MDAnalysis code that builds the backbone (N, CA, C; Angstrom):
import MDAnalysis as mda
import numpy as np

u = mda.Universe.empty(441, n_residues=147, atom_resindex=np.repeat(np.arange(147), 3), trajectory=True)
u.add_TopologyAttr("name", ["N", "CA", "C"] * 147)
u.add_TopologyAttr("resid", np.arange(1, 148))
u.add_TopologyAttr("resname", ["UNK", "UNK", "UNK", "UNK", "UNK", "UNK", "UNK", "UNK", "UNK", "UNK", "UNK", "UNK", "UNK", "UNK", "UNK", "UNK", "UNK", "UNK", "UNK", "UNK", "UNK", "UNK", "UNK", "UNK", "UNK", "UNK", "UNK", "UNK", "UNK", "UNK", "UNK", "UNK", "UNK", "UNK", "UNK", "UNK", "UNK", "UNK", "UNK", "UNK", "UNK", "UNK", "UNK", "UNK", "UNK", "UNK", "UNK", "UNK", "UNK", "UNK", "UNK", "UNK", "UNK", "UNK", "UNK", "UNK", "UNK", "UNK", "UNK", "UNK", "UNK", "UNK", "UNK", "UNK", "UNK", "UNK", "UNK", "UNK", "UNK", "UNK", "UNK", "UNK", "UNK", "UNK", "UNK", "UNK", "UNK", "UNK", "UNK", "UNK", "UNK", "UNK", "UNK", "UNK", "UNK", "UNK", "UNK", "UNK", "UNK", "UNK", "UNK", "UNK", "UNK", "UNK", "UNK", "UNK", "UNK", "UNK", "UNK", "UNK", "UNK", "UNK", "UNK", "UNK", "UNK", "UNK", "UNK", "UNK", "UNK", "UNK", "UNK", "UNK", "UNK", "UNK", "UNK", "UNK", "UNK", "UNK", "UNK", "UNK", "UNK", "UNK", "UNK", "UNK", "UNK", "UNK", "UNK", "UNK", "UNK", "UNK", "UNK", "UNK", "UNK", "UNK", "UNK", "UNK", "UNK", "UNK", "UNK", "UNK", "UNK", "UNK", "UNK", "UNK", "UNK", "UNK", "UNK"])
u.atoms.positions = np.array([
    [59.521, -80.801, 199.192],
    [59.604, -79.691, 198.269],
    [61.008, -79.654, 197.682],
    [61.085, -79.329, 196.424],
    [62.361, -79.380, 195.711],
    [63.439, -78.500, 196.332],
    [63.052, -77.352, 196.881],
    [64.068, -76.477, 197.472],
    [64.701, -77.116, 198.705],
    [63.965, -77.968, 199.393],
    [64.493, -78.661, 200.575],
    [65.396, -79.816, 200.145],
    [64.937, -80.630, 199.215],
    [65.760, -81.762, 198.773],
    [67.038, -81.284, 198.082],
    [66.982, -80.131, 197.455],
    [68.175, -79.584, 196.804],
    [69.270, -79.281, 197.826],
    [68.887, -78.853, 199.013],
    [69.872, -78.572, 200.066],
    [70.580, -79.862, 200.477],
    [69.811, -80.923, 200.686],
    [70.404, -82.212, 201.064],
    [71.287, -82.735, 199.931],
    [70.758, -82.726, 198.719],
    [71.530, -83.205, 197.568],
    [72.827, -82.415, 197.399],
    [72.781, -81.141, 197.705],
    [73.953, -80.286, 197.567],
    [75.062, -80.603, 198.554],
    [74.770, -81.406, 199.560],
    [75.773, -81.742, 200.574],
    [76.457, -83.081, 200.329],
    [76.082, -83.764, 199.270],
    [76.701, -85.073, 198.980],
    [78.227, -84.984, 198.949],
    [78.749, -83.989, 198.259],
    [80.208, -83.848, 198.140],
    [80.859, -83.610, 199.497],
    [80.164, -82.909, 200.380],
    [80.716, -82.680, 201.722],
    [80.917, -84.001, 202.448],
    [79.936, -84.886, 202.358],
    [80.050, -86.192, 203.007],
    [81.126, -87.046, 202.335],
    [81.174, -86.996, 201.013],
    [82.188, -87.765, 200.286],
    [83.592, -87.281, 200.625],
    [83.752, -85.969, 200.818],
    [85.076, -85.431, 201.165],
    [85.526, -85.887, 202.552],
    [84.588, -86.321, 203.368],
    [84.912, -86.866, 204.694],
    [85.199, -88.366, 204.635],
    [85.106, -88.934, 203.436],
    [85.369, -90.354, 203.271],
    [84.131, -91.225, 203.287],
    [82.976, -90.616, 203.280],
    [81.728, -91.383, 203.295],
    [81.387, -91.873, 201.892],
    [80.870, -93.070, 201.819],
    [80.286, -93.579, 200.584],
    [78.816, -93.186, 200.640],
    [78.395, -92.335, 199.736],
    [77.027, -91.817, 199.753],
    [76.188, -92.605, 198.758],
    [75.155, -93.247, 199.270],
    [74.237, -94.013, 198.436],
    [72.824, -93.515, 198.675],
    [72.029, -93.555, 197.637],
    [70.625, -93.194, 197.791],
    [69.856, -94.458, 198.156],
    [69.389, -94.504, 199.377],
    [68.642, -95.657, 199.883],
    [67.706, -95.145, 200.965],
    [66.661, -95.878, 201.211],
    [65.747, -95.474, 202.277],
    [65.133, -96.703, 202.926],
    [64.942, -96.633, 204.242],
    [64.291, -97.750, 204.925],
    [62.804, -97.774, 204.592],
    [62.208, -98.918, 204.766],
    [60.764, -99.062, 204.565],
    [60.059, -98.483, 205.790],
    [59.445, -97.338, 205.620],
    [58.758, -96.655, 206.719],
    [57.247, -96.863, 206.666],
    [56.833, -97.959, 206.046],
    [55.402, -98.280, 205.996],
    [54.824, -98.256, 207.405],
    [53.655, -97.731, 207.527],
    [52.895, -97.644, 208.778],
    [53.367, -96.539, 209.724],
    [54.476, -95.862, 209.428],
    [54.967, -94.815, 210.326],
    [53.927, -93.716, 210.518],
    [53.243, -93.361, 209.450],
    [52.236, -92.304, 209.535],
    [51.102, -92.701, 210.482],
    [50.570, -93.894, 210.286],
    [49.478, -94.379, 211.135],
    [49.923, -94.482, 212.594],
    [51.115, -94.995, 212.816],
    [51.635, -95.171, 214.175],
    [51.752, -93.820, 214.871],
    [52.413, -92.877, 214.223],
    [52.610, -91.570, 214.842],
    [51.284, -90.896, 215.148],
    [50.395, -90.893, 214.183],
    [49.124, -90.179, 214.374],
    [48.279, -90.804, 215.473],
    [48.309, -92.121, 215.592],
    [47.543, -92.774, 216.656],
    [48.116, -92.421, 218.023],
    [49.425, -92.560, 218.193],
    [50.018, -92.261, 219.501],
    [49.910, -90.781, 219.846],
    [50.035, -89.916, 218.866],
    [49.890, -88.482, 219.128],
    [48.463, -88.176, 219.576],
    [47.490, -88.731, 218.876],
    [46.085, -88.485, 219.225],
    [45.775, -89.023, 220.615],
    [46.251, -90.220, 220.912],
    [46.006, -90.801, 222.237],
    [46.637, -89.928, 223.315],
    [47.861, -89.460, 223.093],
    [48.519, -88.576, 224.046],
    [47.720, -87.281, 224.222],
    [47.271, -86.708, 223.127],
    [46.498, -85.469, 223.218],
    [45.225, -85.684, 224.026],
    [44.575, -86.813, 223.838],
    [43.365, -87.107, 224.607],
    [43.704, -87.191, 226.094],
    [44.761, -87.909, 226.429],
    [45.153, -88.051, 227.836],
    [45.572, -86.716, 228.447],
    [46.348, -85.956, 227.720],
    [46.922, -84.725, 228.259],
    [45.970, -83.536, 228.252],
    [45.068, -83.475, 227.272],
    [44.311, -82.240, 227.074],
    [42.796, -82.379, 227.090],
    [42.260, -83.552, 227.357],
    [40.800, -83.714, 227.307],
    [40.100, -82.861, 228.366],
    [40.679, -82.747, 229.546],
    [40.069, -81.908, 230.586],
    [40.136, -80.436, 230.196],
    [41.236, -80.027, 229.618],
    [41.372, -78.653, 229.135],
    [40.333, -78.368, 228.057],
    [40.103, -79.332, 227.197],
    [39.102, -79.180, 226.143],
    [37.711, -79.012, 226.740],
    [37.385, -79.809, 227.729],
    [36.068, -79.700, 228.371],
    [35.862, -78.318, 228.976],
    [36.892, -77.783, 229.585],
    [36.775, -76.501, 230.285],
    [36.927, -75.288, 229.374],
    [37.617, -75.435, 228.257],
    [37.977, -74.256, 227.447],
    [37.831, -74.462, 225.947],
    [36.888, -75.248, 225.528],
    [36.753, -75.585, 224.106],
    [36.804, -74.350, 223.199],
    [36.145, -73.286, 223.572],
    [36.083, -72.087, 222.744],
    [37.403, -71.354, 222.604],
    [38.385, -71.714, 223.408],
    [39.687, -71.045, 223.371],
    [40.771, -71.887, 222.687],
    [40.392, -73.055, 222.200],
    [41.373, -73.976, 221.621],
    [41.207, -74.031, 220.100],
    [42.335, -74.054, 219.397],
    [42.317, -74.119, 217.929],
    [41.609, -75.379, 217.453],
    [40.928, -75.258, 216.326],
    [40.204, -76.394, 215.745],
    [41.108, -77.594, 215.479],
    [42.335, -77.340, 215.042],
    [43.236, -78.448, 214.743],
    [43.572, -79.248, 215.999],
    [43.728, -78.564, 217.109],
    [44.037, -79.248, 218.373],
    [42.804, -79.992, 218.873],
    [41.646, -79.382, 218.747],
    [40.394, -80.066, 219.119],
    [40.264, -81.351, 218.307],
    [40.519, -81.264, 217.014],
    [40.441, -82.441, 216.146],
    [41.370, -83.540, 216.645],
    [42.613, -83.166, 217.005],
    [43.584, -84.167, 217.440],
    [43.179, -84.803, 218.772],
    [42.652, -84.016, 219.682],
    [42.173, -84.548, 220.962],
    [41.022, -85.513, 220.721],
    [40.095, -85.114, 219.879],
    [38.925, -85.962, 219.616],
    [39.299, -87.233, 218.855],
    [40.338, -87.179, 218.047],
    [40.835, -88.399, 217.404],
    [41.306, -89.394, 218.466],
    [41.972, -88.896, 219.475],
    [42.451, -89.757, 220.555],
    [41.328, -90.403, 221.335],
    [40.239, -89.687, 221.493],
    [39.087, -90.218, 222.230],
    [38.499, -91.442, 221.533],
    [38.648, -91.537, 220.234],
    [38.046, -92.645, 219.484],
    [38.869, -93.928, 219.547],
    [40.096, -93.843, 220.034],
    [40.971, -95.017, 220.054],
    [40.670, -95.906, 221.256],
    [40.761, -97.210, 221.041],
    [40.580, -98.141, 222.159],
    [41.850, -98.977, 222.330],
    [41.872, -99.796, 223.344],
    [43.050, -100.591, 223.662],
    [43.472, -101.520, 222.543],
    [42.515, -102.113, 221.872],
    [42.838, -103.020, 220.769],
    [43.531, -102.263, 219.640],
    [43.020, -101.096, 219.299],
    [43.642, -100.300, 218.235],
    [45.064, -99.886, 218.616],
    [45.240, -99.458, 219.860],
    [46.568, -99.041, 220.301],
    [47.532, -100.224, 220.330],
    [47.051, -101.399, 220.717],
    [47.902, -102.598, 220.710],
    [48.332, -102.939, 219.288],
    [47.421, -102.819, 218.340],
    [47.756, -103.097, 216.939],
    [48.781, -102.095, 216.414],
    [48.625, -100.837, 216.802],
    [49.574, -99.807, 216.383],
    [50.946, -100.081, 217.003],
    [50.963, -100.507, 218.250],
    [52.240, -100.809, 218.898],
    [52.917, -102.011, 218.235],
    [52.132, -102.976, 217.824],
    [52.682, -104.120, 217.102],
    [53.309, -103.652, 215.779],
    [52.632, -102.752, 215.093],
    [53.175, -102.203, 213.844],
    [54.458, -101.416, 214.109],
    [54.508, -100.713, 215.240],
    [55.712, -99.948, 215.569],
    [56.894, -100.889, 215.807],
    [56.640, -102.015, 216.443],
    [57.702, -102.996, 216.670],
    [58.240, -103.526, 215.344],
    [57.346, -103.849, 214.424],
    [57.758, -104.332, 213.099],
    [58.551, -103.245, 212.368],
    [58.073, -102.012, 212.424],
    [58.769, -100.888, 211.795],
    [60.170, -100.731, 212.377],
    [60.264, -100.775, 213.692],
    [61.559, -100.638, 214.359],
    [62.549, -101.682, 213.827],
    [62.114, -102.927, 213.724],
    [63.008, -103.993, 213.272],
    [63.375, -103.853, 211.789],
    [62.450, -103.367, 210.975],
    [62.788, -103.117, 209.561],
    [63.893, -102.065, 209.459],
    [63.751, -100.999, 210.228],
    [64.746, -99.928, 210.172],
    [66.061, -100.397, 210.799],
    [65.984, -101.178, 211.859],
    [67.193, -101.729, 212.482],
    [67.968, -102.565, 211.457],
    [67.257, -103.376, 210.700],
    [67.917, -104.192, 209.669],
    [68.528, -103.308, 208.577],
    [67.831, -102.263, 208.190],
    [68.361, -101.313, 207.208],
    [69.667, -100.709, 207.726],
    [69.693, -100.375, 209.007],
    [70.867, -99.737, 209.601],
    [72.021, -100.723, 209.795],
    [71.792, -102.013, 209.599],
    [72.904, -102.968, 209.576],
    [73.769, -102.750, 208.338],
    [73.185, -102.167, 207.300],
    [73.902, -101.893, 206.053],
    [74.483, -100.480, 206.038],
    [73.783, -99.533, 206.642],
    [74.188, -98.124, 206.592],
    [74.468, -97.600, 207.994],
    [75.532, -96.788, 208.111],
    [75.878, -96.218, 209.417],
    [75.070, -94.962, 209.726],
    [74.694, -94.231, 208.693],
    [74.020, -92.956, 208.891],
    [72.772, -92.867, 208.027],
    [71.818, -92.166, 208.540],
    [70.599, -91.849, 207.805],
    [70.581, -90.327, 207.693],
    [70.817, -89.819, 206.507],
    [70.893, -88.373, 206.292],
    [69.690, -87.965, 205.465],
    [68.870, -87.117, 206.039],
    [67.657, -86.689, 205.353],
    [67.182, -85.365, 205.930],
    [66.361, -84.654, 205.191],
    [65.813, -83.414, 205.753],
    [64.788, -83.740, 206.829],
    [64.731, -82.901, 207.847],
    [63.709, -83.092, 208.878],
    [62.568, -82.096, 208.725],
    [62.614, -81.338, 207.658],
    [61.491, -80.476, 207.296],
    [61.193, -80.706, 205.824],
    [59.953, -80.564, 205.457],
    [59.568, -80.787, 204.068],
    [59.443, -79.495, 203.281],
    [59.375, -78.381, 203.989],
    [59.181, -77.088, 203.334],
    [60.064, -76.040, 204.004],
    [60.431, -75.000, 203.263],
    [61.139, -73.888, 203.898],
    [60.173, -73.109, 204.797],
    [60.681, -72.183, 205.603],
    [59.780, -71.384, 206.445],
    [58.668, -70.755, 205.607],
    [57.486, -70.663, 206.216],
    [56.339, -70.103, 205.502],
    [55.769, -68.940, 206.300],
    [54.913, -68.177, 205.656],
    [54.349, -66.956, 206.232],
    [53.659, -67.231, 207.564],
    [53.906, -66.398, 208.534],
    [53.347, -66.563, 209.875],
    [51.817, -66.506, 209.882],
    [51.238, -65.880, 208.884],
    [49.773, -65.805, 208.832],
    [49.144, -67.102, 208.337],
    [49.959, -67.989, 207.802],
    [49.471, -69.296, 207.357],
    [49.577, -70.247, 208.543],
    [48.445, -70.803, 208.981],
    [48.454, -71.651, 210.179],
    [49.333, -72.883, 210.005],
    [49.229, -73.524, 208.859],
    [50.051, -74.697, 208.575],
    [50.080, -74.927, 207.069],
    [51.007, -75.734, 206.630],
    [51.166, -76.037, 205.206],
    [50.055, -76.989, 204.778],
    [49.408, -76.680, 203.679],
    [48.296, -77.509, 203.196],
    [48.640, -78.277, 201.921],
    [49.797, -77.963, 201.331],
    [50.183, -78.583, 200.057],
    [51.702, -78.553, 199.918],
    [52.263, -79.645, 199.419],
    [53.702, -79.695, 199.141],
    [53.890, -80.224, 197.725],
    [54.560, -79.434, 196.904],
    [54.800, -79.804, 195.498],
    [53.533, -80.266, 194.795],
    [52.442, -79.570, 195.037],
    [51.182, -79.885, 194.374],
    [50.382, -81.003, 195.008],
    [50.908, -81.613, 196.066],
    [50.195, -82.690, 196.758],
    [49.469, -82.095, 197.962],
    [48.148, -82.241, 197.977],
    [47.337, -81.716, 199.078],
    [47.520, -82.610, 200.298],
    [47.738, -81.996, 201.450],
    [47.946, -82.733, 202.695],
    [46.614, -82.962, 203.398],
    [46.496, -84.093, 204.087],
    [45.229, -84.480, 204.711],
    [44.988, -83.874, 206.082],
    [46.047, -83.530, 206.806],
    [45.853, -82.983, 208.151],
    [46.879, -81.900, 208.434],
    [46.697, -81.230, 209.543],
    [47.563, -80.109, 209.882],
    [48.965, -80.546, 210.290],
    [49.187, -81.814, 210.537],
    [50.526, -82.260, 210.921],
    [51.290, -82.939, 209.786],
    [50.651, -83.165, 208.663],
    [51.305, -83.890, 207.568],
    [52.543, -83.186, 207.026],
    [52.615, -81.883, 207.142],
    [53.778, -81.166, 206.626],
    [55.032, -81.441, 207.457],
    [54.873, -82.086, 208.608],
    [56.009, -82.433, 209.464],
    [56.379, -83.914, 209.341],
    [55.820, -84.579, 208.358],
    [55.973, -86.033, 208.207],
    [57.433, -86.486, 208.220],
    [58.302, -85.802, 207.500],
    [59.697, -86.252, 207.438],
    [60.358, -86.228, 208.813],
    [59.869, -85.424, 209.693],
    [60.378, -85.382, 211.067],
    [59.759, -86.492, 211.908],
    [58.438, -86.629, 211.871],
    [57.823, -87.607, 212.769],
    [57.994, -89.039, 212.305],
    [58.334, -89.262, 211.058],
    [58.659, -90.633, 210.630],
    [59.893, -91.136, 211.382],
    [60.803, -90.246, 211.690],
    [62.010, -90.621, 212.427],
    [61.719, -90.639, 213.928],
    [60.966, -89.677, 214.400],
    [60.626, -89.617, 215.825],
    [59.863, -90.843, 216.294],
    [59.009, -91.400, 215.443],
    [58.216, -92.565, 215.828],
    [59.122, -93.769, 216.104],
    [60.342, -93.730, 215.601],
    [61.310, -94.793, 215.858],
    [62.058, -94.582, 217.171],
    [61.795, -93.451, 217.828],
    [62.512, -93.132, 219.053],
    [63.862, -92.489, 218.780],
    [64.039, -92.004, 217.559],
    [65.293, -91.361, 217.169],
    [65.098, -89.852, 217.092],
    [66.159, -89.092, 217.308],
    [66.026, -87.635, 217.179],
    [65.919, -87.234, 215.717],
    [65.119, -86.229, 215.453],
    [64.989, -85.729, 214.083],
    [65.119, -84.218, 214.082],
])
């Protein structure tokens, strides 16, 4: 969302005043979305499938969806996702050979109304799932880095 990117853009001079050379560049984060969603779903299945069996009526639909996504994954799919994560890691590692810092927003939207369960659209783009509004955060987390 423009209000979020404006905050980051507004800090360029702060970094330059510290002696940083600020360049607009980004690593290739291809497959980060698929990787994160697969591992999250698999974790949810492992961690919460018994809770779902015992308390389905008390669990939010979005969480049920994520648990059930994990149930559909098999070892071959998870191995392929892990292979993609390794490739992603090395692409970003190579990018970081050129740049010392990766400065980016870890949220895509400003705070939203508490009555809204989750963000469904950003800058006119409809999101596919309840976690997509956190993409800028989990793209970094999937690399094992703090966001």
